[in-house]
C-alpha positions in Angstrom: 113.3 77.6 144.9 115.6 78.5 148.2 115.8 76.0 150.8 117.7 78.4 153.1 115.2 81.3 153.3 113.1 81.3 156.6 109.6 80.5 156.8 108.6 83.9 157.1 109.8 85.0 153.8 108.4 82.4 152.0 105.4 83.3 153.5 105.7 86.8 152.6 106.4 86.3 149.3 103.6 83.9 148.6 101.0 86.5 150.2 102.5 89.4 148.0 102.3 87.1 144.9 98.6 85.9 145.5 96.9 88.8 147.7 98.5 91.9 146.6 96.5 92.6 143.4 93.3 92.0 145.9 94.7 94.0 148.5 95.4 97.1 146.0 92.0 97.0 144.5 90.0 96.6 147.4 91.8 99.5 149.0 91.8 101.8 145.9 88.0 101.2 145.8 87.6 101.9 149.8 89.6 105.1 149.5 87.7 106.2 146.6 84.3 105.7 148.2 86.0 107.7 151.2 87.2 110.7 149.0 83.8 111.2 147.7 82.0 111.1 150.9 84.4 113.4 152.2 84.2 115.6 149.4 80.2 115.8 149.8 80.7 117.0 153.3 79.2 113.4 155.0 82.4 112.8 156.8 84.1 115.6 158.9 87.2 117.1 158.1 90.3 116.8 160.7 92.0 119.6 161.4 95.9 118.9 161.7 98.0 121.6 164.0 100.6 122.5 161.3 102.1 125.8 159.9 99.0 126.6 157.9 96.4 125.3 160.0 94.7 123.3 157.5 91.9 120.5 157.4 92.6 117.1 155.8 90.2 114.0 155.4 91.7 111.3 157.4 89.3 108.6 156.6 90.9 107.7 153.1 94.5 107.3 154.7 93.1 105.2 157.8 90.7 103.3 156.1 93.0 102.4 152.8 95.8 101.5 155.1 93.4 99.0 157.1 91.7 97.7 154.1 95.0 97.0 152.4 96.6 95.3 155.4 93.7 93.1 156.1 93.4 92.0 152.3 97.4 91.6 152.1 97.1 89.0 155.1 94.1 87.7 155.3 92.9 87.7 151.6 93.3 84.2 151.1 90.3 83.5 153.5 87.7 84.9 151.3 85.3 83.1 149.4 86.7 82.0 145.9 83.6 84.6 144.5 85.6 87.7 145.9 89.0 87.0 144.8 91.2 85.2 142.4 92.5 81.9 143.9 95.0 79.8 142.6 96.3 76.1 144.1 99.7 76.1 145.8 101.5 72.8 146.3 104.3 73.6 148.7 106.6 70.2 149.6 108.8 69.7 152.5 111.1 67.7 150.8 114.0 68.3 149.2 115.9 66.3 146.8 119.7 67.1 146.4 121.0 68.1 143.2 124.6 67.2 143.9 124.9 64.4 146.2 123.1 61.1 144.6 123.3 59.7 148.0 120.7 61.8 149.7 
């Protein structure tokens, strides 16, 4: 481990390590559902003003982004039945590896 890294970088590393699979699976599931519902004309398409004046289903992008980020940052708060939880021990003390007096 690296004691010079900031608290935020350690927190982000733990979140990516433990919550990334849940976030990926959850967002993929929601995006798939939204794509099927949009293809069945249940949800409307949004008109995109570009050169081709085409229509797009924006629900997949918006819902996928939201679900991914919510599960990534708050996935550890879900019940144990919904996610893969691992216990983590983080100590605040550091044993110096060179200086025996410390």
